[in-house]
C-alpha positions as CSV (number, residue, x, y, z in Angstrom):
1,M,0.0,0.0,0.0
2,Q,1.2,3.5,-0.8
3,K,2.0,5.9,2.0
4,I,-0.7,8.2,0.9
5,L,-4.2,6.8,0.2
6,I,-6.3,8.4,-2.6
7,E,-9.8,7.1,-2.7
8,N,-13.5,7.9,-3.4
9,V,-12.5,9.8,-6.5
10,S,-15.4,11.5,-8.2
11,P,-16.7,11.7,-10.9
12,S,-16.2,8.0,-11.3
13,V,-18.5,5.5,-13.0
14,D,-18.0,2.0,-11.6
15,H,-14.6,2.8,-10.3
16,G,-13.4,4.2,-13.6
17,E,-14.6,1.3,-15.8
18,F,-16.8,3.7,-17.8
19,P,-16.4,7.4,-18.5
20,A,-18.2,10.2,-16.7
21,R,-19.8,12.8,-18.9
22,T,-19.5,16.5,-19.3
23,I,-20.0,19.2,-22.0
24,V,-17.2,20.9,-23.8
25,G,-16.4,24.2,-22.1
26,D,-18.0,23.3,-18.7
27,S,-15.9,23.0,-15.6
28,V,-15.7,19.6,-14.0
29,T,-15.5,19.4,-10.2
30,I,-13.2,16.5,-9.1
31,T,-13.4,15.4,-5.5
32,C,-11.6,12.7,-3.5
33,D,-10.3,11.7,-0.1
34,I,-6.6,11.9,0.5
35,V,-5.4,10.2,3.6
36,C,-2.0,10.0,5.2
37,H,-0.7,8.8,8.6
38,G,0.5,11.4,11.1
39,T,0.0,15.1,10.9
40,Y,1.8,15.9,7.6
41,I,0.5,18.7,5.4
42,L,-0.2,17.2,2.0
43,D,-0.1,18.7,-1.4
44,A,-2.0,17.4,-4.4
45,R,-3.0,18.2,-8.0
46,I,-5.1,16.8,-10.9
47,R,-3.2,15.5,-13.9
48,Y,-5.3,15.4,-17.1
49,R,-5.2,15.3,-20.9
50,H,-7.2,14.5,-24.0
51,V,-6.5,11.0,-25.2
52,R,-5.1,12.4,-28.5
53,E,-2.6,14.7,-26.7
54,R,0.7,13.6,-25.4
55,N,1.4,16.3,-22.7
56,W,-0.4,16.3,-19.4
57,R,-2.0,19.4,-18.0
58,Y,-2.3,20.1,-14.3
59,S,-4.9,21.7,-12.1
60,E,-4.9,22.4,-8.4
61,I,-7.0,20.4,-5.9
62,R,-7.4,21.8,-2.5
63,H,-8.1,20.4,1.0
64,I,-11.6,21.1,2.1
65,D,-12.2,19.3,5.4
66,N,-11.8,15.9,7.0
67,D,-9.4,14.6,4.4
68,E,-11.8,15.7,1.6
69,W,-10.3,17.5,-1.4
70,S,-11.8,19.3,-4.3
71,G,-10.6,20.9,-7.6
72,Q,-11.7,21.7,-11.1
73,I,-10.6,21.1,-14.6
74,K,-12.1,22.6,-17.8
75,P,-11.7,20.3,-20.8
76,S,-11.5,22.5,-23.9
77,K,-12.0,19.8,-26.6
78,I,-14.6,17.3,-27.5
79,G,-13.6,13.7,-27.0
80,M,-12.2,11.5,-24.2
81,Y,-10.1,12.8,-21.4
82,K,-8.1,10.9,-18.7
83,F,-7.4,12.3,-15.3
84,V,-5.4,11.2,-12.3
85,V,-5.1,12.7,-8.8
86,E,-1.5,13.0,-7.5
87,A,-0.6,13.6,-3.8
88,W,2.6,13.9,-1.8
89,I,3.8,15.2,1.6
90,D,4.4,18.9,1.6
91,T,7.5,18.7,3.7
92,I,8.4,22.4,3.5
93,S,5.0,23.5,4.8
94,T,4.9,20.8,7.4
95,Q,8.3,21.9,8.8
96,F,7.5,25.6,8.8
97,R,4.2,24.9,10.6
98,D,5.9,22.8,13.3
99,A,8.7,25.3,13.7
100,K,6.1,28.1,14.2
101,K,4.4,26.1,16.9
102,W,7.7,25.4,18.7
103,L,8.5,29.1,18.4
104,E,5.1,30.1,19.9
105,A,5.7,27.6,22.7
106,G,9.1,29.2,23.6
107,E,11.3,26.3,22.3
108,D,14.6,26.7,20.6
109,I,14.1,26.2,16.9
110,S,17.7,26.5,15.7
111,S,17.9,22.9,14.5
112,D,14.4,23.2,12.9
113,V,15.5,26.3,11.0
114,L,18.7,24.6,9.9
115,A,16.8,21.6,8.6
116,I,14.5,24.0,6.6
117,K,17.5,25.9,5.2
118,N,19.3,22.8,4.2
119,M,16.2,21.5,2.4
120,L,15.6,24.8,0.6
121,E,19.3,25.1,-0.5
122,A,19.2,21.5,-1.7
123,S,16.2,22.2,-3.9
124,L,18.0,25.3,-5.3
125,K,20.9,23.3,-6.5
126,A,18.9,21.6,-9.1
127,Q,16.6,24.5,-10.0
128,T,16.6,28.3,-9.7
129,G,14.1,30.1,-7.6
130,S,14.6,33.7,-6.8
131,L,11.8,33.8,-4.2
132,V,13.2,30.8,-2.4
133,S,16.7,32.4,-2.4
134,N,15.2,35.4,-0.7
135,L,13.5,33.1,1.9
136,V,16.8,31.4,2.7
137,S,18.3,34.9,3.3
138,D,15.4,35.9,5.5
139,L,15.9,32.8,7.6
140,A,19.5,33.8,8.1
141,K,18.6,37.4,9.0
142,D,15.6,36.9,11.3
143,R,14.5,33.3,11.6
144,G,11.6,34.0,13.9
145,K,10.0,36.6,11.6
146,A,10.7,34.3,8.5
147,I,9.1,31.4,10.3
148,E,6.0,33.3,11.4
149,S,5.4,35.0,8.1
150,F,5.6,31.9,5.9
151,D,2.5,31.4,3.9
152,R,2.3,28.2,1.7
153,E,-0.2,29.9,-0.6
154,S,1.9,33.0,-1.2
155,P,4.1,33.3,-4.3
156,T,7.2,32.4,-2.2
157,G,5.4,29.4,-0.5
158,K,4.2,28.1,-3.9
159,E,7.6,28.3,-5.4
160,A,9.1,26.5,-2.4
161,R,6.5,23.8,-2.6
162,S,7.1,23.4,-6.4
163,L,10.9,22.9,-5.9
164,Q,10.8,20.3,-3.2
165,D,11.0,16.5,-3.7
166,K,7.6,14.9,-3.7
167,K,8.1,12.7,-0.7
168,G,5.6,9.8,-0.4
169,F,4.3,10.6,-3.9
170,S,1.1,8.6,-4.7
171,E,-1.4,8.7,-7.5
172,S,-5.0,7.4,-7.9
173,D,-6.2,5.1,-10.6
174,E,-6.9,6.6,-14.0
175,F,-10.4,7.8,-14.7
176,L,-12.2,8.8,-17.9
177,I,-14.4,11.8,-18.8
178,S,-16.3,11.9,-22.1
179,V,-16.5,15.5,-23.2
180,D,-19.5,15.8,-25.4
181,P,-20.6,18.5,-27.9
182,R,-22.6,21.3,-26.4
183,I,-25.7,20.0,-28.2
184,A,-25.6,16.8,-26.2
185,G,-26.1,18.7,-23.0
186,Y,-28.4,21.5,-23.9
187,A,-31.0,21.2,-26.6
188,S,-34.7,21.6,-27.5
189,W,-35.9,18.9,-29.9
190,Y,-38.8,19.0,-32.3
191,E,-40.0,15.7,-33.7
192,L,-41.8,15.4,-37.0
193,F,-42.8,13.0,-39.7
194,P,-41.4,14.4,-43.0
195,R,-44.3,12.9,-45.0
196,S,-46.7,15.0,-43.0
197,Q,-45.1,18.4,-43.8
198,G,-46.5,19.0,-47.3
199,S,-49.4,21.4,-48.1
200,D,-50.9,19.1,-50.7
201,P,-53.2,16.6,-49.0
202,S,-53.1,14.2,-52.0
203,K,-49.4,13.3,-51.6
204,P,-46.8,12.9,-48.9
205,G,-44.5,15.7,-47.8
206,T,-40.9,15.7,-48.7
207,F,-37.5,17.0,-47.4
208,R,-38.2,20.2,-49.4
209,D,-41.4,20.6,-47.5
210,C,-39.4,20.2,-44.3
211,I,-37.3,23.1,-45.4
212,E,-40.4,25.2,-45.7
213,R,-41.3,24.4,-42.1
214,L,-37.9,25.3,-40.6
215,P,-38.6,29.0,-39.9
216,D,-41.8,28.0,-38.2
217,I,-40.0,25.5,-35.9
218,K,-37.1,27.9,-35.3
219,E,-39.6,30.6,-34.4
220,M,-40.7,28.4,-31.5
221,G,-37.0,28.2,-30.3
222,F,-36.1,24.6,-31.1
223,N,-32.5,23.9,-32.2
224,I,-32.8,20.2,-33.2
225,L,-35.2,19.0,-35.9
226,Y,-35.7,15.3,-35.3
227,L,-36.9,13.2,-38.3
228,T,-38.7,9.9,-37.8
229,P,-37.2,7.1,-40.0
230,I,-36.6,8.2,-43.6
231,F,-36.0,4.8,-45.1
232,P,-38.1,2.7,-47.5
233,I,-41.2,1.2,-45.9
234,G,-42.0,-2.5,-46.2
235,E,-45.1,-3.7,-48.2
236,T,-45.5,-7.2,-46.6
237,N,-47.9,-7.2,-43.7
238,R,-48.1,-3.4,-43.8
239,V,-50.2,-1.9,-41.0
240,G,-53.0,0.4,-41.8
241,R,-54.6,3.3,-40.0
242,N,-54.9,3.0,-36.2
243,G,-52.7,-0.2,-36.5
244,S,-55.4,-2.1,-38.5
245,R,-54.6,-5.1,-40.6
246,P,-54.6,-5.6,-43.4
247,A,-53.6,-2.2,-44.7
248,K,-55.6,-0.5,-47.5
249,R,-54.0,0.2,-50.8
250,D,-53.2,3.9,-50.0
251,D,-52.1,3.4,-46.4
252,P,-48.4,4.6,-46.1
253,G,-47.4,2.1,-43.4
254,S,-45.2,2.6,-40.4
255,P,-41.8,4.2,-41.0
256,W,-40.4,1.9,-38.4
257,A,-41.1,-1.1,-40.7
258,I,-37.9,-0.5,-42.5
259,G,-36.8,-1.9,-45.9
260,N,-38.3,-3.0,-49.2
261,S,-37.1,-3.9,-52.7
262,L,-35.5,-0.5,-53.0
263,G,-33.2,-1.0,-50.1
264,G,-32.8,-0.9,-46.3
265,H,-31.1,1.3,-43.7
266,K,-28.8,3.0,-46.2
267,T,-31.5,4.0,-48.6
268,L,-33.9,6.9,-48.7
269,N,-37.7,6.5,-49.1
270,P,-38.0,8.0,-52.6
271,E,-41.3,9.6,-51.7
272,L,-39.4,11.9,-49.4
273,G,-36.8,13.0,-51.9
274,T,-33.2,12.4,-52.9
275,M,-29.9,12.6,-51.1
276,D,-29.5,16.1,-52.6
277,D,-32.8,17.0,-51.1
278,L,-31.7,15.7,-47.7
279,S,-28.4,17.6,-48.0
280,A,-30.4,20.8,-48.8
281,L,-32.4,20.3,-45.6
282,L,-29.3,19.8,-43.5
283,A,-27.8,22.9,-45.0
284,A,-30.9,25.0,-44.5
285,A,-31.1,23.9,-40.9
286,R,-27.5,24.8,-40.2
287,S,-28.0,28.2,-41.8
288,I,-30.4,29.1,-39.1
289,G,-28.6,27.5,-36.2
290,M,-30.4,24.1,-36.1
291,D,-29.1,20.6,-36.2
292,V,-30.9,17.6,-37.7
293,A,-31.3,14.3,-35.8
294,L,-32.3,11.0,-37.4
295,D,-34.3,8.2,-35.9
296,M,-32.4,4.9,-36.2
297,A,-34.3,1.7,-35.6
298,F,-32.4,-1.6,-36.0
299,Q,-35.3,-3.8,-37.1
300,C,-36.5,-4.9,-40.5
301,S,-39.7,-5.3,-42.5
302,P,-40.1,-8.8,-44.1
303,D,-39.1,-7.1,-47.4
304,H,-35.7,-5.8,-46.1
305,P,-32.7,-7.0,-48.2
306,Y,-31.1,-8.4,-45.0
307,V,-33.9,-11.0,-44.9
308,K,-32.7,-12.6,-48.1
309,E,-29.0,-11.8,-47.9
310,H,-28.5,-12.7,-44.2
311,P,-31.3,-15.0,-43.0
312,E,-28.9,-16.1,-40.2
313,W,-29.5,-12.6,-38.6
314,F,-33.1,-13.5,-37.7
315,S,-34.8,-15.8,-35.3
316,H,-36.5,-18.8,-37.0
317,R,-39.3,-20.9,-35.7
318,P,-39.2,-24.7,-36.0
319,D,-41.2,-24.5,-39.2
320,G,-38.6,-22.3,-40.8
321,T,-40.6,-19.0,-40.7
322,I,-39.1,-15.9,-39.1
323,R,-40.3,-14.7,-35.8
324,Y,-42.1,-11.4,-35.8
325,A,-41.3,-8.6,-33.3
326,E,-43.1,-9.3,-30.1
327,N,-44.0,-7.5,-26.9
328,P,-46.5,-10.0,-25.4
329,P,-49.4,-9.9,-25.9
330,K,-48.6,-7.7,-28.9
331,K,-47.1,-8.9,-32.2
332,Y,-45.8,-6.6,-34.8
333,Y,-46.4,-8.5,-38.1
334,D,-44.7,-5.8,-40.2
335,I,-41.4,-6.1,-38.3
336,Y,-38.7,-8.8,-38.0
337,P,-36.3,-8.2,-35.0
338,L,-32.6,-8.8,-35.6
339,N,-31.2,-11.8,-33.6
340,F,-28.0,-10.9,-31.7
341,D,-27.8,-14.3,-30.1
342,I,-26.1,-16.0,-33.0
343,P,-22.9,-17.9,-32.9
344,D,-20.9,-15.3,-34.8
345,P,-22.5,-11.8,-34.3
346,M,-19.6,-9.8,-35.5
347,P,-20.7,-9.5,-39.2
348,L,-24.0,-8.2,-38.0
349,W,-22.3,-5.8,-35.6
350,R,-20.1,-4.4,-38.3
351,E,-23.0,-3.9,-40.7
352,L,-25.1,-2.0,-38.1
353,R,-22.1,0.2,-37.2
354,S,-21.6,0.9,-41.0
355,V,-25.2,2.2,-41.1
356,F,-24.3,4.9,-38.7
357,E,-21.1,5.6,-40.6
358,F,-23.1,5.9,-43.8
359,W,-25.3,8.7,-42.4
360,I,-22.5,10.4,-40.6
361,E,-20.7,10.7,-44.0
362,H,-23.9,12.3,-45.4
363,G,-23.8,15.0,-42.7
364,I,-26.0,13.6,-39.8
365,K,-24.3,13.6,-36.4
366,I,-27.2,13.2,-34.1
367,F,-29.2,9.9,-33.7
368,R,-32.2,9.0,-31.7
369,V,-31.9,5.2,-31.4
370,D,-35.2,3.2,-31.1
371,N,-35.4,0.5,-28.4
372,P,-31.7,0.1,-27.8
373,H,-32.5,-1.9,-24.6
374,T,-33.5,-4.8,-26.8
375,K,-29.9,-5.1,-28.1
376,P,-26.9,-6.3,-26.1
377,L,-25.0,-3.7,-24.0
378,D,-21.7,-5.1,-25.2
379,F,-22.8,-4.4,-28.8
380,W,-23.5,-0.8,-28.0
381,N,-20.3,-0.4,-26.1
382,W,-18.3,-1.7,-29.0
383,C,-20.3,0.2,-31.6
384,L,-20.5,3.6,-29.9
385,T,-16.9,3.6,-28.6
386,G,-15.6,2.9,-32.1
387,L,-17.9,5.6,-33.7
388,K,-16.9,8.2,-31.2
389,R,-13.3,7.5,-31.5
390,R,-13.6,8.5,-35.2
391,H,-16.4,11.0,-34.8
392,P,-16.3,12.5,-31.3
393,D,-18.9,15.1,-32.3
394,T,-21.7,12.5,-32.7
395,V,-24.6,12.4,-30.3
396,F,-26.7,9.3,-29.5
397,L,-30.1,9.5,-27.7
398,A,-31.4,6.3,-26.2
399,E,-35.2,5.8,-26.6
400,A,-35.4,3.1,-23.8
401,F,-38.5,3.0,-21.7
402,T,-37.4,0.0,-19.7
403,R,-36.0,-0.9,-16.3
404,P,-34.0,2.0,-14.8
405,K,-30.8,0.1,-14.3
406,L,-30.8,-1.1,-17.9
407,M,-31.4,2.5,-19.0
408,Y,-28.4,3.5,-16.9
409,G,-26.4,0.7,-18.4
410,L,-27.0,2.1,-21.9
411,S,-25.6,5.4,-20.8
412,K,-22.5,3.6,-19.5
413,A,-22.2,1.8,-22.8
414,G,-22.0,5.1,-24.7
415,F,-25.3,6.9,-25.1
416,N,-25.0,10.6,-24.5
417,E,-28.5,11.1,-23.3
418,S,-31.7,9.1,-22.6
419,Y,-35.4,9.2,-22.5
420,T,-36.8,9.1,-19.0
421,Y,-39.9,8.4,-16.9
422,F,-40.7,12.1,-16.8
423,T,-43.8,11.5,-18.9
424,W,-45.5,9.5,-16.1
425,R,-44.4,11.7,-13.2
426,N,-47.4,13.9,-12.3
427,Y,-47.8,14.4,-8.6
428,D,-45.5,16.6,-6.5
429,Y,-43.9,13.7,-4.6
430,E,-43.4,11.7,-7.9
431,I,-41.7,14.6,-9.6
432,R,-39.5,15.4,-6.6
433,D,-38.4,11.8,-6.0
434,Y,-37.6,11.2,-9.6
435,I,-35.6,14.5,-10.1
436,N,-33.7,13.8,-6.9
437,E,-32.8,10.4,-8.1
438,L,-31.5,11.8,-11.4
439,S,-29.6,14.5,-9.5
440,R,-27.7,12.2,-7.2
441,R,-24.2,11.0,-7.8
442,P,-23.0,8.9,-9.4
443,L,-26.0,8.9,-11.7
444,R,-25.7,12.6,-12.6
445,D,-22.1,12.0,-13.7
446,Y,-23.1,9.9,-16.7
447,F,-26.9,9.7,-17.2
448,R,-28.2,12.8,-19.0
449,P,-32.0,12.9,-18.9
450,M,-34.2,13.9,-21.9
451,F,-37.7,15.1,-21.0
452,F,-40.1,14.6,-23.9
453,V,-43.6,15.8,-23.1
454,N,-45.2,13.4,-25.6
455,T,-44.1,11.0,-28.4
456,P,-45.9,9.4,-31.4
457,D,-46.4,6.4,-29.1
458,I,-47.4,8.2,-25.9
459,L,-50.2,10.6,-25.1
460,P,-50.2,10.8,-21.3
461,Y,-53.5,10.8,-19.4
462,V,-52.7,14.3,-17.9
463,L,-52.7,15.7,-21.5
464,Q,-55.9,13.8,-22.4
465,H,-57.8,15.1,-19.4
466,G,-56.1,18.4,-18.6
467,G,-56.3,20.0,-22.0
468,R,-54.5,23.1,-23.0
469,N,-53.7,24.0,-19.4
470,A,-51.9,20.7,-18.9
471,F,-50.0,21.2,-22.2
472,I,-48.6,24.5,-20.8
473,M,-47.9,23.1,-17.4
474,R,-46.0,20.0,-18.7
475,A,-44.0,22.1,-21.1
476,V,-42.9,24.4,-18.3
477,L,-41.8,21.5,-16.2
478,A,-39.9,19.8,-18.9
479,A,-38.2,22.9,-20.1
480,T,-37.0,24.0,-16.7
481,L,-36.2,20.7,-14.9
482,S,-33.9,19.4,-17.6
483,S,-31.5,21.0,-20.1
484,L,-32.8,18.6,-22.7
485,W,-36.4,18.6,-23.6
486,G,-38.6,18.0,-26.6
487,I,-42.0,17.8,-28.2
488,Y,-43.6,15.7,-30.9
489,S,-45.3,17.9,-33.5
490,G,-48.9,18.6,-32.7
491,Y,-48.1,19.3,-29.1
492,E,-48.1,23.0,-29.9
493,L,-51.7,22.5,-31.1
494,C,-52.6,20.7,-27.9
495,E,-53.7,17.5,-29.9
496,N,-55.1,15.1,-27.3
497,M,-57.6,12.7,-28.9
498,P,-56.8,9.3,-27.5
499,V,-57.6,5.7,-28.1
500,P,-60.2,5.2,-25.4
501,G,-58.6,3.9,-22.2
502,K,-55.1,4.0,-23.6
503,E,-52.1,6.4,-23.6
504,E,-52.1,6.4,-27.4
505,Y,-53.2,8.8,-30.1
506,L,-56.3,8.0,-32.0
507,N,-55.6,8.3,-35.8
508,S,-51.9,7.9,-35.0
509,E,-49.5,9.6,-37.4
510,K,-47.4,6.4,-37.3
511,Y,-49.9,4.9,-39.7
512,E,-51.2,7.9,-41.7
513,I,-50.2,11.2,-43.2
514,K,-51.5,14.2,-41.3
515,K,-52.1,17.7,-42.6
516,R,-52.3,20.4,-39.9
517,D,-53.0,24.1,-39.6
518,W,-49.9,25.1,-37.6
519,K,-51.5,28.4,-36.5
520,A,-54.8,26.9,-35.4
521,P,-56.7,28.7,-32.6
522,G,-55.8,27.6,-29.1
523,N,-52.2,26.8,-30.0
524,I,-49.5,27.4,-27.4
525,R,-46.7,28.3,-29.9
526,D,-45.9,31.6,-28.2
527,I,-45.6,30.0,-24.8
528,I,-43.2,27.3,-26.1
529,A,-41.2,30.1,-27.8
530,R,-41.0,32.0,-24.5
531,L,-39.8,28.9,-22.7
532,N,-37.1,28.2,-25.2
533,K,-36.1,31.9,-25.2
534,I,-35.7,31.8,-21.4
535,R,-33.6,28.7,-21.7
536,E,-31.4,30.4,-24.3
537,D,-31.1,33.7,-22.3
538,Y,-30.4,32.2,-18.8
539,D,-27.8,29.5,-18.5
540,A,-29.2,28.4,-15.2
541,F,-31.3,26.1,-17.4
542,Q,-28.4,24.9,-19.6
543,G,-26.3,22.9,-17.1
544,S,-26.6,19.3,-16.0
545,T,-29.5,18.2,-13.8
546,D,-29.0,20.3,-10.7
547,V,-32.4,20.9,-9.0
548,T,-33.1,21.8,-5.4
549,F,-36.7,21.5,-4.3
550,L,-37.7,24.2,-1.9
551,G,-40.5,24.5,0.6
552,S,-44.2,24.6,-0.5
553,S,-47.2,24.3,1.8
554,N,-49.4,23.2,-1.0
555,P,-48.8,19.9,-2.9
556,N,-50.3,21.5,-6.0
557,I,-47.5,24.0,-6.3
558,L,-43.9,22.8,-6.9
559,F,-41.1,25.2,-6.0
560,Y,-37.5,24.6,-6.9
561,M,-34.2,26.2,-7.7
562,R,-32.5,25.4,-11.0
563,R,-28.7,25.9,-11.1
564,N,-25.9,25.6,-13.6
565,P,-23.0,24.0,-11.7
566,S,-20.5,25.4,-14.2
567,S,-21.5,29.0,-14.2
568,R,-23.2,29.0,-10.7
569,S,-26.1,30.9,-12.1
570,W,-29.5,30.1,-10.7
571,A,-33.3,30.7,-11.1
572,L,-36.4,30.0,-9.0
573,V,-39.4,28.2,-10.5
574,A,-42.8,27.9,-9.0
575,I,-45.5,26.0,-10.9
576,N,-49.1,24.9,-10.3
577,I,-49.1,21.3,-11.4
578,N,-52.9,21.1,-11.1
579,P,-54.3,22.0,-14.6
580,F,-57.9,22.4,-13.2
581,E,-57.7,24.8,-10.2
582,E,-56.0,28.0,-9.0
583,H,-53.9,27.4,-5.9
584,T,-52.0,29.5,-3.3
585,S,-49.0,28.3,-1.4
586,K,-46.6,29.6,1.2
587,L,-43.2,29.2,-0.4
588,S,-40.0,29.1,1.7
589,I,-36.3,29.2,0.9
590,P,-33.9,27.8,3.4
591,S,-31.2,30.1,4.8
592,G,-28.4,28.1,3.1
593,I,-29.8,28.8,-0.3
594,A,-28.6,32.0,-2.1
595,P,-26.9,33.5,1.0
596,G,-27.1,37.2,1.2
597,I,-29.6,37.5,-1.6
598,L,-32.9,37.1,0.2
599,E,-32.2,38.4,3.7
600,N,-34.3,41.5,2.8
601,T,-36.7,42.4,0.1
602,Q,-35.3,41.3,-3.3
603,W,-36.5,42.1,-6.8
604,F,-36.8,39.4,-9.4
605,Q,-37.7,39.3,-13.1
606,D,-40.6,36.9,-13.7
607,V,-39.3,36.0,-17.2
608,F,-42.3,33.7,-17.9
609,L,-45.0,36.4,-17.4
610,G,-42.7,39.3,-18.3
611,T,-43.2,41.2,-15.0
612,R,-41.2,42.2,-11.9
613,I,-41.9,40.7,-8.5
614,S,-40.4,41.6,-5.1
615,L,-39.9,38.8,-2.6
616,P,-40.1,40.1,1.0
617,G,-37.7,37.5,2.3
618,R,-37.3,33.8,2.5
619,E,-41.1,33.1,3.0
620,F,-43.9,34.5,0.9
621,N,-47.3,33.5,-0.5
622,L,-47.8,33.0,-4.3
623,T,-51.0,32.3,-6.2
624,L,-50.8,30.5,-9.6
625,A,-53.7,29.8,-11.9
626,P,-53.9,27.1,-14.6
627,G,-52.9,28.2,-18.1
628,R,-50.7,31.1,-18.9
629,K,-50.4,32.1,-15.3
630,S,-49.5,28.6,-14.1
631,A,-45.9,29.3,-13.4
632,A,-43.4,31.9,-12.2
633,I,-39.8,31.8,-13.4
634,L,-37.8,34.2,-11.3
635,I,-34.3,35.6,-12.2
636,P,-32.7,37.7,-9.4
637,E,-32.0,41.3,-10.4
638,V,-28.4,42.3,-9.9
């Protein structure tokens, strides 16, 4: 065992087996325990570098209390970083401290001063240090004054510490941090079906029609356009409207039933346009500050070329037929799942990774991956690690509504962000408990939550029954609780017609082409735009999940502080989560929160309502009504 013990290093995911995550440009706080026998003063630092760099960088880490240390690094490039904590005995500072104590006790410190001088002079033989030379002279002139005035944090003290031998030098294990693109940590997603974007109801929309919609989507403040699958759609067992079977002649089928005689995952659905059309869409989006994400579903229609070319990649029944996708009691007759449990899966793995490579080469760097939890974790680790090594600016969103620990495992395997259970958290205690879970270490070090308020598959009951007020309320929650949020198109129109008794859309867009009036009466476009503008203007909402729930006397009103750990900026959010009734609550802010700010009357900007509000102190009453006045988002005036 080393003389100095370095343990409990954070951020650390499974003791360094997997990387923690951060965003380029953000500071990363590194903490650990550094323990040594006796009463030595210790010195320590963080050694770190990008994996493609040769030279190490160093950052200070300071003693906090009870052998706990804390420091920060600020990775400047996208990609993987390594870091190590180094520690050693600060002999110079220890000897100065002890000599000062002996001096104060009236003891003779001649031998102590001689030992210090000898050590300093020995360090100067190998290196030059003008400040240390002066310190040696001061010890000779007035040893008592020199001993009493020594400060290890002064320029002289720092130079003396830097020149000494690192006695008892120890280092921690090596840990990894994945530094992701900014868009992986702060983004507002807008999901749409390209085929529904045209103005002519007699034919499907195209990529060119999507270009026409971009200003409309940008006006609402979204910075990622998320396209549902754009590949050829299978003919065999095609599903009709509302999931009916068989499909009618003019039913377009589900885009997730991928592949037909024209091709598979590396082919465009010709009804949507050409590669040139897609490139034009990507360019048009970039020109107004938007990125484009692509839905990637690794499954096949019965017509997919893989079925004939690689039948060994599918599960066969005893009668030789291929097993359909199943989620008992449901069967998806238009989809064959890929079989990863085959004797030699590597050809399949390579092919699937090449699908990502193909679209990356065509300019798409953001992927929403459908049902990744139905594929092996070791496949994702292999696939995503290899892709990010060559394309560190890629981003992968896991659409995995499954067991929490499996969702977390996918993040460890390489997914930058993940869908969550936010959609089903409605009551105050449910929301608090879930956000607190996501905010705790080590989860917050690697699991980055995406809060979608709806999806083509999910129309939550609260939206079905709460109407427009519920749409506003859930949007405020998602946009302020997480730095990543999104809507599926139609949300801004408050579409909420369900299949009776189910959390599903009636006349689902998965199976038909929809034509909408995007400015229809009752829309909440302006409210969504305001939320995204608030997120853009105030970086309290841009950092990792850092939410502190504050006191509220009424369970219908949630009150919380949203902080950005990197910039230390903060905001207060109060929201009425009851879409049916007005409520008043006594809100309270503990004394440890925002010290010095709320000791007296403090003015805030309510950036949601566009008004000013004065808080009389740390306790006050607030009334919130459903709809536009359902929330207050408070930014302190400086």
